[in-house]
C-alpha positions in Angstrom: 88.1 288.9 68.2 90.9 286.9 69.8 90.6 286.2 73.4 93.4 285.8 76.1 92.2 282.1 76.4 93.0 279.6 73.6 90.0 279.3 71.4 88.8 276.0 70.2 89.1 275.1 66.5 85.1 275.3 66.6 85.2 278.9 68.2 87.9 279.9 65.7 85.9 278.5 62.8 82.8 280.7 64.1 84.9 283.8 64.4 86.4 283.2 60.7 82.6 282.8 59.3 81.4 286.1 61.2 84.7 287.9 59.9 83.7 286.5 56.1 80.0 287.8 56.6 81.3 291.0 57.7 83.6 291.6 54.8 80.8 290.6 52.5 78.2 293.2 53.7 80.7 295.4 51.8 80.3 298.6 54.0 83.4 298.2 56.3 85.7 301.2 56.6 89.3 300.6 54.6 91.2 300.3 58.2 88.6 298.0 59.8 88.5 295.7 56.3 92.2 295.2 56.6 92.1 294.6 60.3 89.6 292.0 59.8 91.3 290.6 56.8 94.6 290.2 58.9 92.7 288.4 61.6 90.8 286.2 59.3 94.2 285.4 57.6 95.7 284.4 60.9 92.7 282.5 62.0 92.6 280.6 58.8 96.2 279.7 58.9 95.9 278.4 62.6 92.5 276.3 61.5 94.7 274.6 58.9 97.6 273.9 61.1 95.3 272.5 63.5 93.7 270.5 60.7 97.1 269.2 59.7 98.1 268.0 63.3 94.9 266.2 63.5 95.4 264.5 60.3 98.8 263.3 61.2 97.4 261.9 64.4 94.5 260.0 63.0 97.1 258.6 60.2 99.2 257.5 63.3 96.6 256.1 65.1 95.4 254.1 61.8 99.0 252.8 61.2 99.0 251.5 65.1 95.7 249.6 64.5 96.9 248.1 61.6 99.6 246.5 63.6 
């Protein structure tokens, strides 16, 4: 799932959605299910971290524009 090049937020989000759909199908072998879950969890945490950084940037820009 994760490539050598850095994925964009949108690519990570799309990969996470694909993992969720695959897991929802229900016919995934246990080992693959665990691997998909771990990959999905890492993507989820990374997306949250990215959103937090963007939120901080937006707040900083808003404060600058108010001054």
